[in-house]
C-alpha distance (Angstrom), angle and dihedral (degrees) to the residues before:
residue distance angle dihedral
X1 . . .
X2 3.70 . .
X3 3.84 120.3 .
X4 3.83 93.3 -113.6
X5 3.83 90.7 57.8
X6 3.82 88.4 56.1
X7 3.71 89.9 48.8
X8 3.82 92.8 51.6
X9 3.79 90.4 48.8
X10 3.92 91.8 48.1
X11 3.82 90.1 50.3
X12 3.79 93.2 47.2
X13 3.82 91.7 51.1
X14 3.76 92.1 43.4
X15 3.84 89.7 52.3
X16 3.78 92.4 49.6
X17 3.86 95.0 46.6
X18 3.73 91.4 43.6
X19 3.93 93.4 52.9
X20 3.79 89.7 45.8
X21 3.91 90.7 54.3
X22 3.75 90.3 44.7
X23 3.89 90.6 51.9
X24 3.75 91.9 48.4
X25 3.83 92.5 49.1
X26 3.80 92.5 48.2
X27 3.71 95.2 50.4
X28 3.81 113.8 103.4
X29 3.79 132.3 -162.1
X30 3.75 116.6 -115.1
X31 3.81 112.5 -133.0
X32 3.79 108.2 -141.3
X33 3.77 126.9 -169.7
X34 3.87 116.0 -124.3
X35 3.85 88.1 -108.7
X36 3.74 90.8 56.5
X37 3.75 93.2 48.9
X38 3.79 91.3 51.1
X39 3.83 90.8 51.6
X40 3.73 89.4 51.0
X41 3.71 92.6 50.9
X42 3.76 91.2 48.8
X43 3.73 92.2 52.3
X44 3.85 91.8 47.0
X45 3.80 88.7 51.6
X46 3.82 92.9 48.2
X47 3.79 90.7 49.4
X48 3.85 91.1 51.2
X49 3.68 89.1 50.4
X50 3.79 93.2 49.4
X51 3.83 91.6 48.5
X52 3.79 90.5 53.1
X53 3.78 92.7 50.1
């Protein structure tokens, strides 16, 4: 395989890995109150019951 093919592959992999690292660094944690967490749990439980019905 010619050298420029390896260069293109290396650049593509570098771009993919770089974008994944950037995405990981820019992700932020959402702080929820206990009331919001309880509402989310109730909605998830309701959705599970609806799916099984």
